[in-house]
N, C-alpha and C positions, 0 to 999 in steps of 0.2 A: 707322596703322601697327601691325603685329602682331609678336608675338615668342613664344618659348617653345613651348607646346603648339601654337599656331597655325602655327608654321613647319613642323610635321610634317603628315602626312596626317591630317586631322581624323577622317574616317570610320574609317580603319583603327585609330587609337588608341582611339577611343571604343568601337567594337564589340569590340575585344580586351578592353577593360576590362569591358564589359557581359556578355561570355560567362561570366566568372568571378564577377561581383558578385551579391550578394543583391538582392532587389526594393527594399529600403530604400536600399541603396547606389546602385542604378541611378537611383532617384528623386532622390537627392541629386546625382548626377552630371548628370542632366537639368536640375535647377534651376541648377546652376553653368554649364552649357552655355548655357542661355537667358539668364542674366545677362550672359555675355560677348557673346552674339549681339546683345543689346539695347544694350549700353553700350560695346563696343569698336569701334574704327574698322576694320571688316572690309572686305576687298575684295568685289566682287560674287561672285566665284567662291567665296570662303570663306563668304559668307552663304548662297549656294545649297547648299553642302555641309552646313551646319548644318540648313537646312530639309529636306534629304534625310534626315538622321539623324532628325529629329523625325517626318517622315512614316513612316519605318520603325517608330519606337517607338509609333506609334498602334496597332500590332498587338501590343504587349507584353502578355503574359498577365496582368501584375499591374496592377490599377487604381491602385496607388500611383504607378506611373510615368506613367500617362496623367493622373492627377490633378495631378502635378507640372507637366506640360506646360500643363494648363488654368490652374493657379494662376499660372504664369509669364507666360502670354500673354493672359489674359482681358481685361485692361485696356488692352492695347497696340494702338495703331493700326498699328504696324509689323508685327504678327503676320501670318503667311501666312494668307490667307483660306481656302484649302482645308483647312488644319489646324483652324482655328476651326470650320468647317462639320462636319468629322468629329467633333470633340469635342462639338458640339451635339447629336449623336445617340448619344453614348456612354451609359454607365450614368447613371441620374438624378442622382446626387450630383456626377458630373463634368460632365454637360451643364448643370446648374444654374449652375456657375461662369461659363461663357461666356454663357449665355442672359441672365444678369442684367447683365453688364458689357460684353461684346464690342461695340465700335463698328462692326464691319464688317457685322453682320447687318442686312439691310434690313427694313423694316416688313412687306413682303409675306412674306418668309421667316419672320419671327417669328410672323405671324398663322397661317401654314400649320402651323408647329410647334405652336402653341398648341392647335390642333384635334386633334392626334394624340399629343402627348406625355403623360406621366404627371403626377401632382400635384406632385412635387418641382420639376421644371423649370418647370411653370406658376407655382408660387409665386415662383420666381426671376424669371420674366418680369414678373410683376405688380409686382415691386419696381424695375424699370428706371426710370431717370430721364434724360430724359422718356420717356413711353410714348405712342405714337401711338394715335389713335382706332381704327384698323383692328385693332391688336393687342388693345386693350381690348374691342372687339366680339367677337373670337374667344374671349377668356378669359371674357367674360360668358356666352357660350353654352355653353362646354365645361368651365369650371372648377368644381371642387368648392366647397362653401361656404367652406372655409378660403381658397381662392384668391380668391373674391369679396371676402372680408373684407380680404385684403391689398391687393387692387386698389383698394377703396374708401379705404383708408388712405393710398394713394399720392397725394399732393397734386399731383404732376406728371402723373398719368394723365389723358388727355384723354377724360373720360367725358361722354357726352351725357346729356340727361335721359331719353331712351328707354332707354339702357343701364342707368341707375340704376333705372328702373322695372322693367326686366327682371330685374335682380339681386334686387330685392325679390320679384318674382313667383317666382323660383326658390328663394330662401332667406330670405324675409322673416321666418321664425320665428327666425332667428339674431339674438339681441340684439346681438352684437358687430358684425354687419353694419349693423344699424339705427343703432347708435351712431356707426360710422364714416361713414355717409352723412350723418347729422345734423351732423357736424362739418365737412363739406365746404362751402366758401364758394360753390361753383358748384351746389349742390343747389337746384333751382328750387322754386317753390311747389307744383307737382303732386307732386314727390317728397316734399316735407315733409308734404303732406296725406296721402299714402299712409303715411308713417311714423306720422303722428298716428292713422290708422285702426288700425294694428297696436297702438299703445299703448292706445288706447281699448278695443279688443277685449279685450286682456289685463286691463285694469283692470276692465272689466265682468264678465268671468269670475271674477276674484278676489272682487269684491264679492258676486256671486251665490253663490259657494261659501261665503264666510264668514257671510253673512246679517247683517252688522253694520248694514246700513241696509235700510229697506223698499224693495221694488222701485221704487216711485214716486219716493222720495227719491233713490235711487241713480241712476235714470235722469235726473232733473233735474240732479243734481250733475255727471254725466258730460256731459250736453248743454251745460251752462254752461261747463264746462272745455274742451270741444271747441270751442265758439264763441270763447272767449277765445284759444285757440291759433290758430284759423283767422284771426282778426283780426290777430294778431301776424304770422302768415305773410304775410298780405296787405300789411301795412305794410312788412315786410322786402322783399317783391317790388317795392313802389313805390320804396323807397330804392335798391334794386339796379339798377333799370331807368330811372332818370332819364336824360335829360329826359322830358317828359310822354308823348311818343309811345311810348317804350319801356315806360314804366310802364303805359300804357293797354293795350298788347299783353299784358303779363304779367297785368293785371287780368282781361282777357277770358279768357285761358287758365285762370286760377284759377276764374272764375265758371262756365265750361263744365264743368270737372271737378266742381265742387260740384253743379251742376245734374244731371249724370249720376249722381252718387251720392245724389241726393235730399236734399242738405243745404243747398240754396240757399233758405233760409226767410226770410220777412219779418223775423223776430226777429234773425237773423244779420245781415242787411243793415242793420237799424236799429242794432244794436250797433256795427258797423263805422263807421257814420256818426257815432255818438255819440263814437267814439274819434278823430274827425277824418278818417276815410278816405272822402272823397267818391268816390274812384275805384271802390271796390267797388259803390256805388250806381249810378254811371254805367255800369259794366260790366254790372251786372245788368239795368238798363233797356235797354241796347243789345242784350244777348243775348236777353232775353225779349220786347222790343218790336221786334226786328229793325230797328234804326236804327243809322246810323254813329256811332261813339264821339264824333267831333268835334262832331256836332250835339247829342248828348245832353249833353255837357259844357257847351255853350252854354245849353241849357235849364235846367241846374241853377243858373245865375246869376240866373234869374228864376222861382223855384219857385212863386210865386203866379199865374203866367201860364197862359193856356189851353194853350200848347204842352206845358208840363210835365204839366198835368192829362191831356191826351190821351195822352201817352206813358206816364204812370203807369197809365192804364186799359188801354192796349194790352198792357202788360207783365203784367197780371193780378195786380198786388199789391192787397191788401185796401183797398177804398175808404175804410173807416172809419179806416185808419191814415194816410191822406194828410195830414190836418192836422198830424199829429205829424212826418212827414217835412218838411213845409213849414216848420214852426216851427224845426226843427233847422237846416235849410239857411239860413233867414233869420238865425238866431243866428250861424252861421258867417260870414255876410257882414259882421257887425259887428266881427269881430276886428281887421281892419286899422285901423279907426277908433277902436275902444275895446278895446284888448287886455285880455284877462282873465288873471288869475294862474292860474286853474283853468278852462280852456276846457271840459273834459269836464263839470265840474259845472254850468257855465253852460248848456251844451246840454241836460243832463239836466233842469234846472229848466224850460227852455223846452218840452221834450217833455212834462213833467208838466203844465204849464199848458195845453198843447194838448189833453190828455186830457179836459178838462172838456167839450169839445164831442162826445165820443164817446157812443154808446149805452151805457147802464149796464153791460150784460153785457160788452161789449168793453172799456169803460173800466176795470173792475175787474181784468181779466186783464192789460191793458197797464200799469196802474199797479203791479201786483204785479211784473211783469217789470222795469219801470224802477226800482222800489224795490230789487230785487236788484242791478241795475247800479250804483245809487247807493251801496249798501253796499260793493260791490266797490271802487268808486272811492275811497271814504273809507278803506277798509283799505289800499289801495295807497298812498295819500297818507301815511298814518301810518307805514307801513313805511319809506318813503323818508325821513321825518323822524326816525325812531327811530335812536338811536346803535347802531352795530354792536356785537355781543356778542363779546368776545375768546374 
């Protein structure tokens, strides 16, 4: 039921007031009108009359008035759709209000607007919660770097792995974008590897410019750090994609990316295995040996058998390293029966024992590599035991 102002002709009273009022007064009047429209029990005719006033005021020369309409209606499901659509194409600061919040706008409409509007409205769209994949795709292709950063920070944005990779392709030099993508729980192994490549490149450039380390030592340090990070990414992918079939698929995707980048080395595969990651070895053998993942996993249960030897050879891994891989796999099989407090160190010792059968030239390089891994393992163990420093 209505009273007072609403018993009179709404349009006549409001427009009589608007003809004499300043822009700020008209904006205040619009805000009051919208508040009554949303919260008073208006008849259908009264509601239509208010909507007619708002439609006329979309042509008000002052952005203050149109902004007041946007502020009043942006969050409201009751807001007239035609008014919201008009505001969505207004000046950027006005359009942004409805593009971030208005519930009426369809994903198709938002995606189309994302391709044609300016940075301010795109930033607003990137903050919508939730944000559909079609809108994310449009923003990924058309957004400026600051838009991509905001999109990556939006945890409710439905970003695919392909979109994240495209964002890095377009603006990977932006540290804030890399940080935002790294923080996303849905960033897959390929995205994390691409982020790692950017970080490695930046660190390599820095070390070369400062000259703090010899080129050889800097390269070895970067290679070891890169391998550690890849193993951690692989382990995270395994955890994220359990049960085993999901983890196997993630492992194959990771291995294919590494192979394409020339980073799928025997040393990396051995490092992953020594950290307890059988899936990377299985994925590498499946990819390089062109065998089904399920069959390869069965072969790993019998590493001393002929099937594993044939697969290892077909994959093209160094024959001299096969005893080391066998020794580590055999050691891993002992864990359920004789659990070790430090499985990584137990596997390292098994690998070092297996080195005795290698030709001297190969043995020395493998022992040196394993020695570095052992030193890393010990340092990590001591860090975990050390009390935290306040």
